[in-house]
Structures are given as structure tokens and as C-alpha cells.
C-alpha positions, 0 to 999 in steps of 0.5 A: 408502540410509541413508547418503544420507538421513543426509547429506541430513538433515545438510545440510538441517536446519541450513538449515531451522533457520536459516530458522526462526530468521530468520523473523519477523512484525509488524503495524503501524497507520499514519496516512496522508496522501493527496495525489493529483495531477491527470490529464487525458484525453478533454477532462476533468481529474480530481483528488481532495481531500487527506485522511487515512486509516488503513493496516494492514500485516502483514509476514512474513519467511520468510528474512532476505533476503525480507520480504513485506507485505500492506496494507489502507487506508481513507480518504475523499476527493472526486473532481473532474471538470472540463471546459470547461463544468462541474465534477462531484464524487463523495464517495468511500470509498477502500479499498486492498488491496495486497501488496509485496516489502520489501527491507531496506537494508544500513546497519542499526543496532540501532534503525534499520532502513531499507527500500524496497518495491515491489508492486501491488494494487487500489483500490476507490472507493465513492460516498457518495450524500449527497456527489455531483453525479453520478447513477448513480455506482457502486462501482469497483475499479481496479489500482494499483502501489505503491512506497516507502521508510521506516525502522523505529525500534526501541523495544523487543524487540516495539515500533517506530515506522515512518516511510515514504513510499509512492507509489501509481499507480492507474487513475483511477475513472470510477464506470462513468459514460461522461462521467467517463472519462479513461482515465488513471492518477493518482499519489498521495503517501502519507506515513505514520507508525505503530506496529509490533508484532513477534511 
């Protein structure tokens, strides 16, 4: 029994130490550009204004080969709904809560760390009453899929710059108003730039 425990210790402890050494965390604050594209459904065209926003990202790497990120983003835009006879709009606060798996690409240097990512989450759309032509518009949460690619450029042991392109594909909001329902998903391009602090 003692020999078995000793053998397990000899085999497992180096693995745990390696995992501990490889683990890392970082947090970044990024400025986003939000560029939605339009979609059409139920005789209605839906699009949104381009805008700028803020994205906060936390990344955790428990092992060298595994990195997970958690995002919170906020922006404001105007959602437009157009049919053959009229155009409606809803001024909106947009919140993003997403998680993703980040794959570090093999061609890395001491300063340049390229990556790709894929994940999912939710988008929350909160109407701002002073900027809407639609009565009865309500807050609404929609599912979203996230993908992207980028690079971290190391400045020092603790700081880096992050340049990335993110794509979001989300269910278009209708603000629980039947006349605004398109039943379509909308793509959004999200280039971003930020600063990273590594723990």
C-alpha cells in the first residue's frame, strides 16, 4: 500500500507542478467597433447603427494547451426595422456576456502571441425610452455565438497590447413587440484594441 501511494506521488506530483507552473491569468480592457449587418424576415428588414463600445475580458489558462476567456461588453446603438410602408427604431443599450475557448497558435515568438477563439453567450438589449419610436418595447436577452482571431504583443512581463477581430452571430431582438419580429440571426463584426495585464 505504501509503495503504491509512493509510486502515485512520484507520477502525479510532477504533473501537478507542471500544471501549476503553466497556469496564468490576465485581464484586458478593450475598445470595440461594432458593425452589424442587416437581416430580413417576415417582410421586415432589421439593421443597427455602427457604434463603439467597451469590452472587459478575463482569461485563465489552467494548462499550457487550455485557455478560457470570459467577456463583458457594453455599447449603445439604434435598431432599425423597415417594411414596405414604415421605418421604426429603438435606441438601445447593448450588453454582451460571453465565454470562449482560446487556442494559442503554434508560431509564437517572445513578443507576438497569435490566437483564435470560439465561444457562445448572450446579448441583452435594453431600450432607452428617450430614443425610440416603438411603444411597449421591453428589454430582451438573446443567444449569441462568438468567434475570432488576434494577437497579443508583449510590452513587459505583466503588460501586453491586444489586437483582435471578433465576430458575433446573434438572434435579432424584437423587444417583445410582434410587429418587430424577424425570426432571423444577425452577424456583427467587432474589431477591437486593448491593453492586457498578466498576473
